Each structure stands twice: as C-alpha cells, then as structure tokens.
LUMVEXSE-558555 format. One record per residue (C-alpha): residue in three letters; z, y, x. Coordinates in steps of 0.2 Angstrom, whole numbers, plus 5000, padded with zeros to 4 digits. Each point is the difference from the previous one (the first is absolute). Layout:
BEGIN
ALAZYX ...
This chain:
BEGIN
UNK517947184952 UNK498150004998 UNK499149955015 UNK498450085007 UNK498849865003 UNK499150025017 UNK498249945000 UNK499549945017 UNK498450075009 UNK498549894996 UNK499649935017 UNK501750015009 UNK499050035016 UNK500750005018 UNK499450055017 UNK499349875011 UNK501349915011 UNK501450064990 UNK500449864989 UNK499549824994 UNK499849954982 UNK500149824993 UNK500249934982 UNK501449884996 UNK499749864988 UNK501750024993 UNK500850124988 UNK501150145008 UNK501749924999 UNK499349845007 UNK499150105014 UNK501650095005 UNK500949835001 UNK498649925010 UNK500050155012 UNK501949995003 UNK499849815003 UNK498650035012 UNK501050145009 UNK501449885002 UNK498949865006 UNK499550115015 UNK501850025004 UNK500050194995 UNK501150094989 UNK499650094983 UNK501050165005 UNK499650094983 UNK499149984984 UNK499550154989 UNK499550004982 UNK498950164999 UNK499749974982 UNK501950014997 UNK500250155011 UNK498650104992 UNK500749964983 UNK501650085005 UNK499050165004 UNK499149994983 UNK498449915005 UNK499349844995 UNK498949895012 UNK499449825000 UNK501149885008 UNK500150015019 UNK501249945014 UNK500250055018 UNK500749875012 UNK500650065017 UNK500249875014 UNK500449995018 UNK501349915012 UNK501150075014 UNK499149905013 UNK498550104997 UNK500950174999 UNK500949975017 UNK498349965008 UNK499250154991 UNK501350125007 UNK499849935017 UNK498150015000 UNK499950174992 UNK501450084989 UNK498850124992 UNK499249864990 UNK501649984990 UNK499250104986 UNK498949854997 UNK501449884996 UNK500549924989 UNK498349924994 UNK499650004982 UNK498949934987 UNK499750074983 UNK499649894984 UNK499250104986 UNK499549944983 UNK498350054994 UNK499550064983 UNK499449824996 UNK501649925007 UNK499349955017 UNK501150035015 UNK499450085015 UNK500949995017 UNK499950145012 UNK500750035017 UNK499650125015 UNK498949945013 UNK501449955012 UNK498950005016 UNK499350174995 UNK501750074996 UNK500749965018 UNK498350035009 UNK500550185005 UNK501649955009 UNK499849955018 UNK500849835004 UNK499949934982 UNK498549895000 UNK500949845003 UNK501350034987 UNK498750074988 UNK498949845002 UNK501549894996 UNK500550114985 UNK498250004993 UNK499949815002 UNK501649984991 UNK499550124986 UNK498449904998 UNK500949844998 UNK501250074987 UNK498550074990 UNK499149835002 UNK501549914992 UNK499950104985 UNK498150054998 UNK499349855007 
C-alpha cells in the first residue's frame, strides 16, 4: 500500500496555557524509554502507549515518528473522583514525543494545572500532578 505523507504545519503553534514543549537530548526510542522510567520513578503507571506513526500507516498515511505515553495511578484517580468526578476527563495524563524533520525530539504535554483549573476542588491535586509531570520531564529533557 502506498502511504500518503503528511507534512506538518510549519509552526505547530498552540494556544497559551494549553501545553508545554521541551526538547529531548535523546533519540525517539531512548526518549520513550526514559519517559517510562521517569513515570515509574514517580510511582505512577504507564497505562497506555500509542504509536501514532503505526496507526496512521494502517490508514494509509505516513508521519514522522511519534509516541504518546499515558500515565496515572489509582491513588490519584480515587482522590480526583472524591474531589470532583467531572475532572475524570483530564485523566490519565499524557506526554507526546515527536521526531522533528532534523531528527530532534520534542516533548509535549498539556498544562496540567490549566487542564484542571476549571474544576472546583481540584487545585491541590492539580498542583501535585503538575509537579510530578515537571519532574518526569526534567529527568528526560534536563
């Protein structure tokens, strides 16, 4: 099957307060392995890994390498449900690793605090999850 190559938009812009972007010094596979180790070091679980490159190829499209890592832990889910069950749509948390045209790897994740900001009663949990996410990224991106 011939794949249709998808060219990414030039700037990949995002709205303020929506996501955070970093650069990994590692290649994509090493970045993903480091992310998984960093998640485990925070006593969280990788609940899913997606390979968008493979999924799009099944649909006939080619993209540069990319991986999505979803992470969380039942201790946070139970607290979230007690504080505000409407916030369940924000869990699990995720980070995306994307290879650039030059082989560099960007790390992107939603701004955790902003994601939970509109839910009453979530500020304490949001602050914890934001701090954890920053530690995970720091272990990979430095």
